[in-house]
N, C-alpha and C positions, 0 to 999 in steps of 0.2 A: 500431470502427474510435477508435483511441488515440491521442485529439489532445492528450496532455500535452505534445509536442516545441515545439506553437505558444505558449506558457507564456514561454518566453525567445528568445524568434523576432529582437522588436525589440533585443534589446539584440547580437544574435549578427548582424544585417542591421543597423545602424544606420547602418555607416558607409556603404554604397550607398543607403539611404533618403535619406540627405541629398541626395540628387539631384533629389528629385519639391519639396520649398519652395525649393529653388534654381532647380526648373523655374519653379515660381509665380510668384517674385520677377520674374523676366524676362520671364514670360507677361504679368504686370499690369502692366508698366515699360512691353512693349511696346503693351499696349493704350492705356495714357495719354497717350503720346506721339503715337497716331496719335486720338484720339479729339478731338472738341471742349475747347474750352476752358472750355466750363461744364459739362462731365463729370469729376468729383472721383472719378478710381477710385485715388487711392495710399490710401487708410483699408484697402482691401483685404490691404494688406502685411502688416497686423497677423496674420494666417491662417499666413501662412511661419512665424515663431516659436511658435505656438499648435500648429501641426503639429506643430514638429521638435520639444514637447517632450512628445511621447506615446511618443517612442522613444530619444530622446536625453537626455544628461546635461545640466547647467546651461550649460556653456562652451560644448560646440555650440550650443545656444539660442541663448546672448550672441551667437555667432558670427551667426548668422541674424538675429537682430534687429537686429545691427550691418549686417550688409546691407541688410537691408529699410529702415532707416535714413536709409542711402547714397541706395537705391534713391528714396525720398522725398523728399530733397533734391534730388534728378536733374530728377524728375518737377515739383519746386513753381519749380525756375531754371529750369526751359522752357515755363513756361506760368504766367510772369506776374509771376516771382521770390521767393526765397524767404523775403523780409519782409513780402508781402501778407501780414493778420491771419488771412485765410483756410488759407494753406499752412503759417503759423506756428501754429496749433492742432492741425492735423492732424499736424503732425512733432511738437509733444508729447505727441501722445493717444499717437502708434506711438512714443514713445519709452519713453513711463510704462507704455503695455500689456505692453510687449517687458520691462523692468525685472521686473514684479510676474508674467510667466508665468515668468522666469528664478529669482526667489525662489520661487515653489512649485515649481519641478523641483528646485530644492536642495533643498525641505524631504523632499518627495516620495523624490528619491534618498537623504537621509539615513534617512529611518523604511524603507524597502526594505532597506538593510543593515544597520540594526539586524534586523529581519526575520528575514536571512538567516542572521543570526549566534545568533538563537534558533533558528531551524528544524535549521541544523548541528546544535547542544547536542543536543533534541528527537529529532531520528534519532539521533545515538549511544547516545542512553540507551537508546531503543526498541531497537535493535540489542544492544546488553549484556544489556537484560532478554529478550528473549527466544532468543537464543544459537540461531540455527538447526544444525540438529544436521548433520554433515558426510555425504559423500557415502556412506562406509563407514562403519559400526557393526560392530564385531564379524564376521559375517557376514552382515550386509544391508548390500543396498546401499540407501539411501534419498534420496528426492528430496521438496521440498516447494512450495507457493506460497502464496500471502497476497495478498488484496486486499482492502482496508479498503473503508466505505462513505463516509466520510472522505477526499475528494482529498489533505489536508493532511497526513496520518498514515500513516505505515507499518505500526504496531500497532493494534489495536484490541481488542475484546473477543474475539477465537479468540484461541487459546493453541495449543502444540503441544512438543514436549521429547522426546529419544529420548537414555537415560542408558545407557551398559554398564556393567555392574555387574563385583564383583571375584568375582561367585559364576557364570560361564561364563553370563551370559543379560543382553538386553538388557529393557529396560522405557520403554516408550513412553505418553505418553498426551495426548488432544487432548479441549481444553475449549471451550467456548463460555459466556461469563459473558451473564447478561440485561441485557442493553445494546450498545452497542455506538460503536465512535469512540475519542476520546480521554477521555470520561470513563470507560469502563473500563476501562483500564489498571492501576490503581490494583488493581484485584480480580484482572487476572488476574495480575499480581506475586505476589498471598500465593499464589496456585494454586501456578506453578509454581517458588515458593521452597520450598513444602512438597513438591511431587513430587522435586525435584530432593535434599532434603535426606533424605528415607523409603525413594529408590529405592536409595540403596545403603546404610542401615543394616540395612531389614527383612527378613526372611528369607523371610514368605510375599507374597503378593498380598495377602490380606485385610488380617493388619497394616500392608500400605503403605498402601490407601486408606482404614482406621481412622485411621492416623494424619496423612493427609491431612485427613482429613475432624474428625480434632480441632483442626489447625492453621489449617484455613479457618474453622470454625464459628465460633473465636476471634478471628482477625482484620481478614475479609469487612469487616465493618461499619465498622471503625476505618481501611480503606482505601477503602470505596465512595463517594460523593458523593450524601451524602445527604441536600443541599440542591437538588441539580436531581432525584435521583430517591428520593424516602421511601419507595420500597416495598421490600418482601423482598429480598437478595441472593443469590443462590446461583449455583454453577457448575455446568452441565452437563456433564460428562467421560466419557472413555473410556480407562481404563485397561489395559495389556496385558504380561505376561509373557509373554517369548518367549528361551528357553534357547537356547543353541548345539545345533545337529546331534540335538535330539531329537525331531525330526518331529511336536511340535505344540507351543500355544501355549494359554497361560489368560487368559481377560478378565475384568473387571468393568466394566460399564456404570452408569454412575448417570446415566440419563436422556439419554443423549447419544445421538443417531444411528446405527442399527446399520453395522458395518465390511464390507466387500466381500471376499469372497474370491474371487480372479481365480486360475483352474488351467485349463490347456488349454484356453480359449477359454468356460470354463463359471465365472457369476459365482453367485456363494450368499451370499446377504443372512446374515451370524450374527449373528440376532436374540438374543436374552439371555431365560434360560428365568428368570432369578430379578433383573432390574432392583433394582439401587438407587437411593435415592431421590439427587437433585442434590446435588453437593458445598454445605456451607452446610445445608441438611436434614435430615440425617443421622438426628436425633431424630424426624423424623415415621416412617420405616421401621421394619420388623421388625427386632428385634435378632440383630444376625450378619450377616456378609457371604460373599455367596459364590460360588466362581471357578467361570467353566465352560471346560472343556477344549474345542477346537477343533485339526483336523489341519492342523500348518505344514509342509511339503516342500520342498525344495528347488526350485526354479522358481516357486514360490508367489509371488502379492502379494497382500497386502492395502492397499486402499484404504482411508483413514481421509477425512472429511470433517466439516464444521461444517453446521448448517442451513441455509447461505447456500448453499448449492451447490443439496439439493434443495430450499428453497423461492425460487431465482431464477426469475421470473414473464418472460414473455415481454409484447408489449405487449396480447399477446387474453387473457391474465392465465393463460396454463395452466403450471404448474413443469416444473423441467428433471428428464426422466423419467433419473436417475444410473443403476439399475440398467438397466435396458434399454436404453439406448446404451454402459454400459459392456460388455455383453454383444457387442458389432459392435466394439467395438475390437481391431486384432491383435496378436497379441503383442509387447510394446515391454517397453524398459529403461524403470524409473520415471519418468526425465527425459521422455523421449518420452510416455510416456503422460500426465504430468500436462501436458503442454503440449499433448496434442491437447482433455485434457478442458479446459481452460482456455477453449481455443479454444470449442468449443461451447459453454460455457455463454455467452461475452461476444456470441455472435450470436445465441445464442435471447435473450437480455434485449436486444439493439443495444445492448451496453455502460453500460446503466445499470442497478447495483447498489441493490439496496434495503438487505443488510446487509453486514457482513464476511464473507469468504471463506476458507477456511483448506483443505487437502489437503495430503494424508499418502501418500507410496506405499514399503511398503516390499515390498522382494524378496529372498527367503532365496536367495542366490546358491548353488549347489552346489559342495562341496566339493573342492579338487584332488584329483584325482586320485592317488593314488600309487606312484610307479615300481618295480617287483619288481627287487629286486638278487638276480642270481644268484652263488652263494659258490663260490669253488672251490673242486674236489674234493680230496680228498686225495689226494698221490700217494702 
């Protein structure tokens, strides 16, 4: 169950929650009035401003503190007079403690505003970097979902992009940086930049992946967080070329989990016969890149994913069986397909993701039927 809505619940309900400390003041004051004179309940009034500071701002906390101080003065006046030493010190202690609570509430609110501004800037930068694809790219219908293991980030080490080139084809990438969360964003940006640059300029898929390998190999170490992660840096990636209306697609798999092809209720795992090394490690593999062709016709859906999906564990330690479960999914639009998939993954893990998750569903829409035109017969 998603409980992130609880994060801003206090700020949304602070007006109504003020009734709680006010009720506490009334209860403590009433109890103090009916209790014997040697029982002093006035110091308990400090609970009211302290509780208010947990969900309200400094001005509301100061208001509750003032009401609590007034209640303390009333109790003192009705139980021996405000001028007695015991009541004087109780009143001073309540005022001082309330003032400290208000001061720290002000500091917390100031820090919260600064954090909110930083978060807005970070989220905007992440959205600009990822640039999620539109729902329609050429003849393709596209849907995507992204969940990060780091709840403070909208983007982590997983990446994807879809580009429709000027050569009547769409090029697609999905990848996974070694690492996760915010620390992997720099490496993801290098891969996405290399993909968008080469997708429109390279004639063949092999040339494109080679250009990406050259760029990533040269720049990934500069973008990586080498202080926190001094190990080797690389990115697994699956790169596809989907020509418009040709009935087939080509792919090069650089160490990434294989895509699934969904057709008429059947699921085919498109294993790579000649996989390439992950991007950034191209010098470790054999020379030359080999693209592989697969059938991709009207109504077919490609399901691309990162290992956060197939390595999602249940509390008992079992992995999510993606290919097996996908075979049971009814025919659906890409959005509905991913909605069901993510719901199942969340239920399988009981909402606890250990790694970033990215999924991309691409359906080849049937070409619109051409209406026949009847030519008038010559008179």
